[in-house]
ZALO-879758 format. One record per residue (C-alpha): residue in three letters; chain; x, y, z. Coordinates in nm, 3 decimals. Layout:
% ZALO-879758
+------+-------+---------+---------+---------+
| rest | kette |      xx |      yy |      zz |
+------+-------+---------+---------+---------+
|  ALA |     A |       X |       Y |       Z |
...
+------+-------+---------+---------+---------+
***
This chain:
% ZALO-879758
+------+-------+---------+---------+---------+
| rest | kette |      xx |      yy |      zz |
+------+-------+---------+---------+---------+
|  MET |     A |   4.585 |  -3.667 |  -0.847 |
|  ASN |     A |   4.632 |  -3.740 |  -1.215 |
|  GLN |     A |   4.524 |  -4.076 |  -1.350 |
|  PRO |     A |   4.824 |  -4.198 |  -1.550 |
|  VAL |     A |   4.777 |  -4.312 |  -1.907 |
|  SER |     A |   5.011 |  -4.445 |  -2.167 |
|  PRO |     A |   5.223 |  -4.313 |  -2.334 |
|  PHE |     A |   5.454 |  -4.133 |  -2.091 |
|  GLU |     A |   5.456 |  -3.820 |  -2.309 |
|  GLU |     A |   5.083 |  -3.768 |  -2.241 |
|  ASN |     A |   5.138 |  -3.802 |  -1.867 |
|  LEU |     A |   5.428 |  -3.559 |  -1.885 |
|  GLN |     A |   5.210 |  -3.294 |  -2.050 |
|  SER |     A |   4.967 |  -3.305 |  -1.756 |
|  LEU |     A |   5.234 |  -3.253 |  -1.489 |
|  PRO |     A |   5.323 |  -2.915 |  -1.335 |
|  SER |     A |   5.598 |  -2.710 |  -1.495 |
|  ILE |     A |   5.954 |  -2.755 |  -1.373 |
|  ASP |     A |   6.057 |  -2.403 |  -1.474 |
|  GLY |     A |   6.248 |  -2.242 |  -1.192 |
|  ILE |     A |   6.360 |  -2.572 |  -1.039 |
|  GLY |     A |   6.733 |  -2.634 |  -1.030 |
|  ARG |     A |   6.713 |  -2.984 |  -0.884 |
|  LEU |     A |   6.514 |  -3.210 |  -0.658 |
|  GLU |     A |   6.698 |  -3.377 |  -0.372 |
|  LEU |     A |   6.601 |  -3.707 |  -0.213 |
|  LEU |     A |   6.683 |  -3.749 |   0.155 |
|  ASP |     A |   6.694 |  -4.052 |   0.381 |
|  ALA |     A |   6.554 |  -4.070 |   0.734 |
|  ALA |     A |   6.872 |  -3.909 |   0.873 |
|  GLY |     A |   6.828 |  -3.611 |   0.641 |
|  ASP |     A |   7.124 |  -3.702 |   0.421 |
|  VAL |     A |   7.095 |  -3.642 |   0.046 |
|  VAL |     A |   7.102 |  -3.984 |  -0.119 |
|  ALA |     A |   7.028 |  -3.869 |  -0.475 |
|  SER |     A |   6.935 |  -3.563 |  -0.674 |
|  ILE |     A |   6.767 |  -3.506 |  -1.007 |
|  GLU |     A |   6.901 |  -3.205 |  -1.196 |
|  ASN |     A |   6.698 |  -2.989 |  -1.431 |
|  GLN |     A |   6.891 |  -3.078 |  -1.742 |
|  PRO |     A |   6.818 |  -3.256 |  -2.069 |
|  GLY |     A |   6.767 |  -3.628 |  -2.021 |
|  LYS |     A |   6.649 |  -3.584 |  -1.662 |
|  GLN |     A |   6.364 |  -3.337 |  -1.698 |
|  GLY |     A |   6.096 |  -3.605 |  -1.734 |
|  SER |     A |   6.209 |  -3.768 |  -1.409 |
|  LEU |     A |   6.229 |  -3.428 |  -1.241 |
|  ALA |     A |   5.870 |  -3.352 |  -1.345 |
|  VAL |     A |   5.745 |  -3.691 |  -1.217 |
|  TYR |     A |   5.925 |  -3.663 |  -0.883 |
|  GLN |     A |   5.808 |  -3.303 |  -0.834 |
|  TYR |     A |   5.453 |  -3.422 |  -0.901 |
|  LEU |     A |   5.495 |  -3.704 |  -0.648 |
|  LEU |     A |   5.624 |  -3.453 |  -0.391 |
|  THR |     A |   5.327 |  -3.220 |  -0.435 |
|  THR |     A |   5.076 |  -3.507 |  -0.446 |
|  PHE |     A |   5.206 |  -3.738 |  -0.171 |
|  GLY |     A |   5.453 |  -3.525 |   0.027 |
|  ILE |     A |   5.687 |  -3.825 |   0.069 |
|  LEU |     A |   5.826 |  -4.094 |  -0.154 |
|  ASN |     A |   5.671 |  -4.404 |   0.005 |
|  ALA |     A |   5.536 |  -4.728 |  -0.146 |
|  GLU |     A |   5.207 |  -4.566 |  -0.252 |
|  ALA |     A |   5.382 |  -4.273 |  -0.422 |
|  ALA |     A |   5.633 |  -4.510 |  -0.585 |
|  SER |     A |   5.354 |  -4.726 |  -0.730 |
|  HIS |     A |   5.182 |  -4.419 |  -0.870 |
|  GLY |     A |   5.511 |  -4.293 |  -1.012 |
|  LEU |     A |   5.568 |  -4.621 |  -1.191 |
|  ALA |     A |   5.227 |  -4.584 |  -1.353 |
|  VAL |     A |   5.313 |  -4.228 |  -1.459 |
|  PHE |     A |   5.638 |  -4.345 |  -1.622 |
|  ALA |     A |   5.418 |  -4.576 |  -1.837 |
|  GLU |     A |   5.617 |  -4.759 |  -2.105 |
|  HIS |     A |   5.948 |  -4.656 |  -1.945 |
|  THR |     A |   5.857 |  -4.869 |  -1.641 |
|  GLU |     A |   5.853 |  -5.186 |  -1.851 |
|  ASP |     A |   6.181 |  -5.086 |  -2.014 |
|  ALA |     A |   6.335 |  -5.034 |  -1.669 |
|  GLN |     A |   6.217 |  -5.381 |  -1.562 |
|  ASN |     A |   6.384 |  -5.532 |  -1.867 |
|  ARG |     A |   6.704 |  -5.329 |  -1.833 |
|  PRO |     A |   6.793 |  -5.279 |  -1.464 |
|  GLY |     A |   7.025 |  -4.983 |  -1.419 |
|  ALA |     A |   6.919 |  -4.810 |  -1.741 |
|  HIS |     A |   6.663 |  -4.592 |  -1.561 |
|  PRO |     A |   6.795 |  -4.523 |  -1.208 |
|  ASN |     A |   6.507 |  -4.291 |  -1.116 |
|  ILE |     A |   6.257 |  -4.565 |  -1.202 |
|  ASP |     A |   6.473 |  -4.831 |  -1.033 |
|  ARG |     A |   6.448 |  -4.624 |  -0.713 |
|  LEU |     A |   6.068 |  -4.640 |  -0.734 |
|  PHE |     A |   6.081 |  -5.020 |  -0.771 |
|  GLU |     A |   6.303 |  -5.038 |  -0.463 |
|  ILE |     A |   6.069 |  -4.827 |  -0.250 |
|  GLN |     A |   5.759 |  -5.004 |  -0.381 |
|  GLY |     A |   5.920 |  -5.332 |  -0.284 |
|  GLY |     A |   5.970 |  -5.229 |   0.079 |
|  GLY |     A |   6.267 |  -4.992 |   0.066 |
|  ALA |     A |   6.279 |  -4.704 |   0.311 |
|  PRO |     A |   6.072 |  -4.400 |   0.218 |
|  LEU |     A |   6.255 |  -4.084 |   0.117 |
|  THR |     A |   6.170 |  -3.720 |   0.168 |
|  MET |     A |   6.218 |  -3.475 |  -0.115 |
|  GLN |     A |   6.305 |  -3.110 |  -0.139 |
|  ILE |     A |   6.323 |  -2.873 |  -0.431 |
|  GLU |     A |   6.620 |  -2.646 |  -0.488 |
|  GLU |     A |   6.530 |  -2.348 |  -0.700 |
|  ARG |     A |   6.758 |  -2.218 |  -0.975 |
+------+-------+---------+---------+---------+
***
């Protein structure tokens, strides 16, 4: 497991490549897709973080969410100050705060 540092860009450089990934889907307990993160500009940082959380924790639970918030570094504070501006970080806050865990699956390109 990586030990997150600040700034986010340094953390991002230490994460596994997202080449070959089309999107990452997040599923609720019933197996329904509740969100997805596409491999496209503006979302690739989130995709890399969530893929890392999947390979490290296997599930998006409170522990994984807390670690993810640390990985997002300065973007986490920005998300706290601007709710809704960073939905993939907002999701981590929700799960960290007691929201239901989510499973994740990768869809290749």
